[in-house]
N, C-alpha and C positions, 0 to 999 in steps of 0.2 A: 444067392454068393454066399459060397465055403470059402468061411472066415478062418477055417483050420490052413487052408489052403497058400494062405494071404502075407505073405513078412510083416504088410502095413498096410493103414488107410490114410490117404491125405486126404483131409476134407476140404481144401482148396485148393481148388483147380478151375484155370479162366479159361470158356471157351473166346476167341475172340475169330477163329471166321468162320464163316459159315461155307458150305458144300453149296448152299444156291445163288448167293450174291454175291456180289462185289464188295470191295472193304468203301465202309462212306468215308468219303475224305475228310470230315470233321475228323471223326476217330482216328485217322489216320496221322493228321497234327499231333494227337493226344500218345498215339504207340511210338511216336516218333521221338516226344518228348520221354518217355515213360523207359525208352531201349537205352537212351546215350544215361537216364538217372541211375537203371539198374545195370548198369552193363551188359544190355542181354542184346543177342540176335534181334535187327529188324523184323525179321521172317517168322511171323508165326506159326506154330504147327498147327492142323487141321483136327478136326477133330475123330478122326480115324486116323490120323496120324501118332493122334494123345492116347487113346487107346491102347495103340501097338506098344508104344513105349511101357505103358505100365503093367499091361498082361508081361511082357518079357523081364518085369523086373516084379511081376506078382504083388502089384501095389493096390488094394484096390483107392476108389477114389473118388470123390464126389464135385461133378461138375457143373457147372451156371455159368452162364451171361451176366450183364448188367441193364435193365432196360433203366435208361436214363433219359428219354427221348423230352423230357418236357425239361429239366437239366442244359442238354445241354445242346439237344434236334440230333443228336444220332439215332439211326436206326437200329433197331435193337434184333439180334439172333434171335431167331421166336423160339420159343420155348420148347414146342414141339418138336423141333428139330433136336434139341437135347434129349427130351423125354424120349425120345423112337432112338436114336445111339444108345442109351440106357435099355431099353427092352433088350435089344436085342444083343446089347452084351455086359447082361447078366450077373455072368460070373464075377466082373470088373468094376462095372461103372455104377454109379446112385446118380442121380438127375435130381437136381432144384431147379429150382423155379427163379425168374426175378420178375417183378413190375414195379411200373413207376407208380408211386403211392399217393401222384399226382391224378391218377385215372381212377379214383374213390369206387364206389361202390361197384363201376365196371371192371374194375379191376377186379374187388371181390369174388365177381361171379365168373372170370377167369379163371382165378386161384381154383376157386371149387370143381370147375372141367378138369385141372390140367391136374387135381390131386385124383377127382374121381373115373376122371375116364382118361390120362395118361401117365397115372401110378408115382408122380411126381412126390418125392420123398420129403420138403424142406424146399427154404427160399433165402434167399440173399438180399440182404438192403445193402447198397452207398448211399448213405445220409448225403458227405461231401458232393460226388457226380449228380447225386438225384434231389439234390437243391432239398435238401424237406430237414424240419427241427423233428427227431425219433418219434418223440409225443407229441406232432401235430396231429388233430383228430380226424381230418383228412386220412390217415394212415391207419385208422381203427377198424375200418373193414377189414382189411385185407388181415390186421390181425388177430380178429375174430374169427374169421376161416382157417386161418393157422392155428391159434389155440384150441380151436372145436376141435380139430384132428389129431390134436395133442403133438405135432412136426413141431423140428423144431425151427432158427431162421438165423443167420450169421446174418451179424450188422458189420462194416468197417466201420473199426474204430482207429485214431488217430493220425499220424502224417498223411498225405496221400502222392504216392509217387506220380501218381496221376493227376498232369498239371504242373510239377514240378521244372522251373526255369523257363515255363510258358509266362506269356505277357497276360500280368491280372490273375497265374498260378491257372490260363484257362478257365476263368473262372469260378476256380471252385473255393470255396468257403472251409477254410477249415474247422470251423467253430464245428458245424456238424458231426465234425467225428472224434466229437469228447465223448468219453462213455460214460460221466455219473448220468446224459440225457439220455437212454438205455433206461438207467433205472428205472425210472417211472413206468415203462414198458413191461419191466418185469414185475414190479409190484399189482398193476393191473391187468396181467396176462400171464398167471403163475402156470396156468397150462401147459404156455409155448416156452421148450427149451430155448433161450439166447446161448447164442455164441460168439462172442467177441474177438472179431479178426485183429490178428496181430500183437507185435506186444503194445502197442496204444501209444508211444511214444507222442507228444510228452505227458502222457497223460498217466504213465505203466501203473500209479498205483494206484488211481482211479479203479482201472478192470480188475486188479486184483483185490479189491475192497468188493466189489461189488460181487466174484466170484467168491470168496468168502462167505459173504453176507447171505446170498440169494443161493439156495438151490436147483434153479434154473439156470443159473447163470454156469455157463463156460469159455473158456479160454482157447481161439487155437492160435499156435504160434507160427503162421506162417510171416510173409513178408521182408522178413531178416535174415540173415546166420545166424544158426545159435552162437555164434563165435562173436555180435554185437548185441546179443540180449542184454541188457539192466539184468545186473547183479541182484537185485528183489525177484524178480521171474526167474531164478536157478533159483534160489531160495525157496520159493512157494511153491517153486513144479515139484522138491526133494521133499516136500514135508506136509502143510497145510493143505493143497490143492494139487495134490499130486493122481488124482483120481477126475478134478476138473481141467487137465489140462488135453492139450489135442495136437496130434499133426497136423501142419497146413505146410504147403510149402510156397504157395502164389504160384505155378506153375502157368504161363513158361517164361515168367521171369523169373526164378530161381527153382533149380529143377531139383527132383526128389534127393535124385543123387546128392548131389552138392547140402541141402540139408543135413540128411541123414548122416553121411561123413562129419560136417563139423557139428552135426549137435551128439556125436561122440566125443568130440575135444571139448565139448564148452560146461564141465561142470557135473551133467546129471547122473545123480546115482543108478547104478547096475539096474536096482530091485525095480525104479516107477520108469525103467527107459519102455519096458509091453506093455505098461499102462497107455502111455505118449503115445507112442507108435499104432497101437492098435484096440485095445482092448476096452480104454474109455469111448471112444469112439462107434467099437461095436456096439457098447452096452447103451448108447446115446441115440445111436440108432436104429438099435431093434433090431441090431444082429446076433445078437448074444445075450 
């Protein structure tokens, strides 16, 4: 990936449609609710369609699915499918993997294989959807592998659009999205770079404190239009955390075009935008 040719790097892009398998019917219910919540198109783009969109815009991106088989029963899109797409489109795409922490040591073996044989560059966790406390010991075998290779891990934090409006919130427990629950992980696995996804509302200040306090904690600004960011997010992005903030869209629920247009009007200083849009991610992902 030649970052000099890229306008930005989006660190938060979802794969929600497999090229090989039909949509899981349980997942369909969550997608229906999420589409209504985000006012997004119910039809999800395929992986090749996403690649084409980002290449046209000259934006690099990190793509992942979410393995939440234990928490929801939803059959995951394979990590290998995403990794293969990244290998075939390395000029624009980076693959992260997702492994349900309930898989324990078997998950750790899978993680090592995905890194060594498939070139995966990081991992994605969604504690509310995966129904686990981020510091649960069952996740440690996975964390140990990620830390061994010095790779980043994205943790969903804050409110979950997935499940919003569904009966019982679709069974999703919001408490597992509290950022401070990841703080112990950051302490005990200092070689794992942790990216707290989203502005973390209603616990925004926790994520800001963690990024300020821990060298290995970063924040991606996905999942919200920047027009609606809490004011303290803009303040810290402009000052003490200007090297810790990362552009993320949450595509396909929010497009990179929409995010970048709204960011231009959100109050970010001109001098911090190159870091947020590209430079901070390039350094974290070891592209520069």
